[in-house]
C-alpha positions as CSV (number, residue, x, y, z in Angstrom):
1,M,12.7,65.0,-44.0
2,R,14.2,68.4,-43.3
3,W,17.9,67.6,-42.9
4,R,20.1,69.8,-45.1
5,D,20.6,72.5,-42.5
6,G,21.3,70.0,-39.7
7,R,24.5,69.6,-37.8
8,R,27.1,67.1,-39.2
9,S,28.4,64.4,-36.8
10,D,32.1,63.9,-36.3
11,N,31.5,60.2,-35.6
12,V,31.0,59.1,-39.2
13,E,33.5,56.9,-41.0
14,D,33.3,56.6,-44.8
15,Y,35.0,53.3,-45.6
16,R,33.9,53.0,-49.2
17,G,36.7,51.7,-51.4
18,Q,39.0,50.9,-48.5
19,G,38.3,47.1,-48.2
20,P,38.4,45.3,-44.9
21,A,40.0,46.8,-41.9
22,G,41.7,44.7,-39.2
23,G,43.4,41.3,-39.2
24,G,41.6,38.1,-40.0
25,T,38.0,37.3,-40.8
26,R,35.3,35.3,-39.2
27,S,32.8,33.3,-41.2
28,L,29.1,34.4,-41.2
29,G,28.1,31.0,-42.6
30,L,24.5,29.8,-42.0
31,K,23.9,27.5,-39.1
32,G,20.9,25.6,-37.8
33,G,19.2,24.6,-41.0
34,V,16.1,26.6,-42.1
35,G,15.8,28.2,-38.6
36,G,19.4,29.4,-39.0
37,I,18.6,30.8,-42.4
38,I,15.6,32.7,-41.1
39,L,17.6,34.0,-38.1
40,L,20.3,35.3,-40.4
41,L,17.8,37.0,-42.7
42,A,16.1,38.6,-39.7
43,A,19.4,39.8,-38.4
44,W,20.3,41.0,-41.9
45,Y,17.5,43.6,-41.9
46,F,17.7,46.0,-39.0
47,G,19.4,43.8,-36.4
48,I,22.6,43.6,-34.5
49,D,25.6,41.9,-36.0
50,P,24.4,38.6,-37.5
51,A,27.6,37.0,-36.2
52,V,26.4,37.8,-32.7
53,V,22.9,36.5,-33.4
54,M,24.2,33.3,-34.9
55,G,26.3,32.8,-31.8
56,V,23.1,33.1,-29.8
57,L,21.6,30.3,-31.9
58,D,24.5,28.1,-30.9
59,G,24.3,29.2,-27.3
60,A,27.7,30.9,-27.6
61,A,28.6,34.3,-26.1
62,P,28.9,37.3,-28.3
63,P,32.4,37.6,-29.8
64,A,35.0,39.8,-28.2
65,A,36.4,42.8,-29.9
66,Q,39.2,42.1,-32.4
67,Q,42.6,42.8,-30.7
68,N,45.3,45.0,-32.3
69,E,43.0,46.1,-35.1
70,V,45.0,47.4,-38.1
71,V,43.3,50.0,-40.2
72,T,44.5,50.0,-43.8
73,A,43.7,53.7,-44.2
74,P,42.1,56.5,-42.2
75,P,38.4,56.9,-42.7
76,A,37.3,59.7,-45.0
77,A,34.8,62.3,-44.2
78,P,31.4,62.1,-46.0
79,R,31.9,63.3,-49.5
80,D,28.5,63.1,-51.2
81,E,24.9,63.8,-50.5
82,L,24.2,60.3,-49.0
83,G,27.2,60.6,-46.8
84,E,26.1,64.1,-45.7
85,F,22.6,62.8,-45.0
86,I,23.9,59.9,-42.8
87,S,26.1,62.4,-40.9
88,V,23.2,64.7,-40.2
89,V,20.9,61.9,-39.0
90,L,23.6,60.5,-36.7
91,A,24.2,64.0,-35.3
92,D,20.5,64.3,-34.7
93,T,20.4,61.1,-32.8
94,E,23.3,62.4,-30.8
95,D,21.5,65.6,-29.9
96,S,18.3,63.7,-28.9
97,W,19.9,61.0,-26.8
98,T,22.3,63.4,-25.1
99,R,19.3,65.5,-23.9
100,I,17.3,62.3,-22.9
101,F,20.2,60.9,-20.9
102,S,21.0,64.2,-19.3
103,E,17.4,64.4,-17.9
104,T,18.2,61.3,-15.8
105,G,21.7,62.6,-14.8
106,A,23.5,60.2,-17.2
107,T,26.0,61.0,-19.9
108,Y,25.3,59.8,-23.5
109,I,28.4,58.5,-25.3
110,P,27.6,58.4,-29.0
111,P,28.6,55.5,-31.2
112,K,30.7,55.7,-34.3
113,L,29.0,54.9,-37.6
114,R,30.9,53.3,-40.4
115,Y,29.4,53.0,-43.8
116,F,30.9,50.9,-46.6
117,E,30.3,49.1,-49.8
118,G,31.5,45.5,-50.2
119,T,33.3,44.4,-47.0
120,T,34.8,45.8,-43.8
121,Q,36.0,44.5,-40.5
122,S,34.1,45.1,-37.3
123,G,34.8,44.4,-33.6
124,C,32.4,41.5,-34.0
125,G,34.0,40.0,-37.1
126,A,34.0,40.4,-40.8
127,A,31.1,42.3,-42.4
128,S,30.1,42.0,-46.1
129,A,27.4,43.4,-48.3
130,E,25.2,40.3,-47.4
131,V,25.2,41.3,-43.8
132,G,23.3,44.6,-44.0
133,P,23.0,47.2,-41.2
134,F,24.1,46.1,-37.7
135,Y,25.3,47.3,-34.4
136,C,28.5,45.8,-32.8
137,P,28.5,46.1,-29.0
138,A,32.1,45.1,-28.9
139,D,33.3,48.3,-30.6
140,S,30.3,50.5,-30.1
141,R,29.8,51.0,-33.8
142,V,26.9,51.0,-36.3
143,Y,27.8,49.4,-39.6
144,I,25.8,50.1,-42.8
145,D,26.5,48.7,-46.2
146,L,25.0,51.3,-48.6
147,G,23.7,48.6,-50.9
148,F,21.1,47.9,-48.3
149,Y,19.4,51.3,-48.9
150,R,19.0,50.3,-52.6
151,D,17.5,47.0,-51.5
152,L,15.2,48.8,-49.1
153,A,13.8,51.0,-51.8
154,V,13.7,48.5,-54.7
155,R,13.4,45.0,-53.3
156,F,11.4,45.9,-50.2
157,K,9.4,48.8,-51.7
158,A,10.2,51.1,-48.8
159,P,11.9,54.2,-50.3
160,G,12.4,57.6,-48.8
161,D,14.9,59.4,-46.7
162,F,13.0,58.9,-43.5
163,A,13.0,55.2,-44.1
164,Q,16.8,55.4,-44.3
165,A,16.9,57.5,-41.1
166,Y,14.8,54.8,-39.3
167,V,17.5,52.3,-40.2
168,I,20.1,54.4,-38.5
169,A,17.9,55.2,-35.5
170,H,17.1,51.6,-34.9
171,E,20.8,50.6,-34.8
172,V,21.5,53.6,-32.5
173,G,18.7,52.2,-30.4
174,H,20.9,49.1,-29.9
175,H,23.7,51.3,-28.8
176,V,21.4,52.9,-26.2
177,Q,20.5,49.4,-25.0
178,N,24.2,48.7,-24.7
179,L,24.8,51.8,-22.7
180,L,21.9,51.0,-20.4
181,G,23.1,47.5,-19.8
182,I,20.2,45.9,-21.5
183,E,22.4,44.1,-24.0
184,T,24.4,42.4,-21.3
185,Q,21.3,41.5,-19.3
186,L,19.7,39.9,-22.4
187,R,22.8,37.8,-23.3
188,A,22.9,36.6,-19.7
189,A,19.2,35.7,-19.8
190,Q,19.5,33.8,-23.0
191,K,22.1,31.4,-21.6
192,G,20.9,27.9,-20.9
193,R,17.5,28.5,-22.6
194,S,16.0,26.8,-25.6
195,A,16.3,28.3,-29.1
196,K,12.6,29.2,-28.9
197,Q,13.1,31.0,-25.6
198,R,16.3,32.8,-26.9
199,N,14.4,34.0,-30.0
200,A,11.5,35.3,-27.9
201,L,13.9,37.4,-25.8
202,Q,15.6,38.6,-29.0
203,V,12.3,39.8,-30.4
204,R,11.7,41.9,-27.3
205,M,15.2,43.4,-27.8
206,E,14.6,44.3,-31.4
207,L,11.1,45.8,-30.7
208,Q,12.6,47.9,-28.0
209,A,15.2,49.2,-30.5
210,D,12.2,50.1,-32.8
211,C,10.6,51.9,-29.9
212,F,13.8,53.8,-29.2
213,A,13.9,54.8,-32.9
214,G,10.4,56.2,-32.3
215,I,11.6,58.2,-29.3
216,W,14.3,59.8,-31.4
217,A,11.8,60.7,-34.1
218,H,9.5,62.2,-31.3
219,D,12.3,64.3,-29.9
220,A,13.6,65.4,-33.2
221,Q,10.2,66.5,-34.4
222,R,9.4,68.3,-31.1
223,S,12.8,70.0,-30.9
224,R,13.8,70.6,-34.5
225,G,10.7,70.0,-36.6
226,I,12.4,67.6,-39.0
227,L,9.3,65.8,-40.3
228,E,7.7,66.5,-43.7
229,A,4.5,65.1,-45.1
230,G,4.8,61.3,-45.6
231,D,7.8,60.8,-43.4
232,L,6.1,58.8,-40.7
233,E,4.5,56.6,-43.4
234,E,8.0,56.0,-44.9
235,A,9.3,54.7,-41.5
236,L,6.2,52.6,-40.9
237,N,6.4,51.2,-44.4
238,A,10.0,50.2,-43.8
239,A,9.1,48.5,-40.4
240,Q,6.3,46.6,-42.2
241,A,8.6,45.5,-45.0
242,I,11.1,43.8,-42.7
243,G,8.9,42.1,-40.2
244,D,9.8,38.4,-39.6
245,D,6.5,37.2,-41.0
246,M,6.9,39.2,-44.2
247,L,10.5,38.1,-44.7
248,Q,9.6,34.4,-44.1
249,R,6.7,34.6,-46.6
250,Q,9.1,36.0,-49.2
251,T,12.0,33.6,-48.6
252,T,10.3,30.3,-47.7
253,G,6.6,30.8,-48.2
254,T,6.0,29.6,-44.6
255,V,5.7,31.6,-41.4
256,M,7.3,30.0,-38.4
257,P,6.7,32.2,-35.3
258,D,9.1,30.2,-33.0
259,S,12.0,31.3,-35.2
260,F,11.1,35.0,-35.1
261,T,13.9,37.2,-33.9
262,H,12.7,40.7,-34.7
263,G,8.9,40.6,-34.5
264,T,6.1,40.7,-37.0
265,S,5.5,43.7,-39.3
266,A,2.6,44.8,-37.1
267,Q,4.6,44.6,-33.9
268,R,7.5,46.6,-35.4
269,Q,5.1,49.3,-36.6
270,R,3.4,49.3,-33.2
271,W,6.5,49.7,-31.1
272,F,7.9,52.5,-33.4
273,K,4.6,54.3,-32.9
274,I,4.7,53.8,-29.2
275,G,8.1,55.5,-29.0
276,F,7.1,58.2,-31.4
277,E,3.8,59.1,-29.7
278,S,5.1,58.9,-26.1
279,G,8.7,59.9,-26.3
280,S,9.1,57.8,-23.1
281,L,11.8,55.3,-22.2
282,K,9.4,53.7,-19.7
283,K,6.8,53.1,-22.4
284,C,9.5,51.2,-24.4
285,D,9.8,48.4,-21.8
286,T,9.1,45.6,-24.2
287,F,10.5,43.0,-21.7
288,A,7.7,43.8,-19.2
289,A,5.0,44.0,-21.9
290,R,2.3,41.4,-21.9
291,Q,1.3,42.2,-25.5
292,L,3.9,42.8,-28.2
């Protein structure tokens, strides 16, 4: 991926070594037996805050933002190559989505991105290394524990800088959903439904975020020529590695479609490719799609 000459974002917060920010913590304990374990694992890899997803499992509303947050120290600017890379990728998503929103007469408000190692506090509750990347709609931030990138390359055999960029673009896709009101509509639609029905809606939400990640890649390549040989394969390999069916085979040896929350490997790859090939928000309407 050609990134070194790219613009750096001002919306990156380096919280490594700063510990948790904010008062109090909220447990991310497993709920709902095996189904709850699978749901958390699915949220763990490329989802929204698992605290939010586990609340959905219980039929609860997403948590409100923490009040009177107390930050122990101001966030530092990126200070190494990985931090610079994250800053450039985030800036690139800002440029793409600003242009896409402007074409419809709307204004894109970019999210903050906080990366950390160990633990931090989000508007959706405590986040630790076990949580992995997530988007918190309560404070409009993307959170990435950098240990996840090591897991992605080593444990899930999906290395590469564009695989890492896909992680960021997927979470920014959730921010786009939040700005468009899709997040609010989904949570309203999930109320009063069975766990199976809530999960099915969540799958469509996650696949749309994959499609939005593809839209970013489409725009970035068309406008700025960021792709190098093998980059698309890196993103598709990452999408394949974290499909619900793949994760369930690895963790339990049994695939349970009713508990899917992110979609199969094939579905995640398919919707990323739809976004990449079309560059169209309309093509990413997973909620209206008959076939996922």
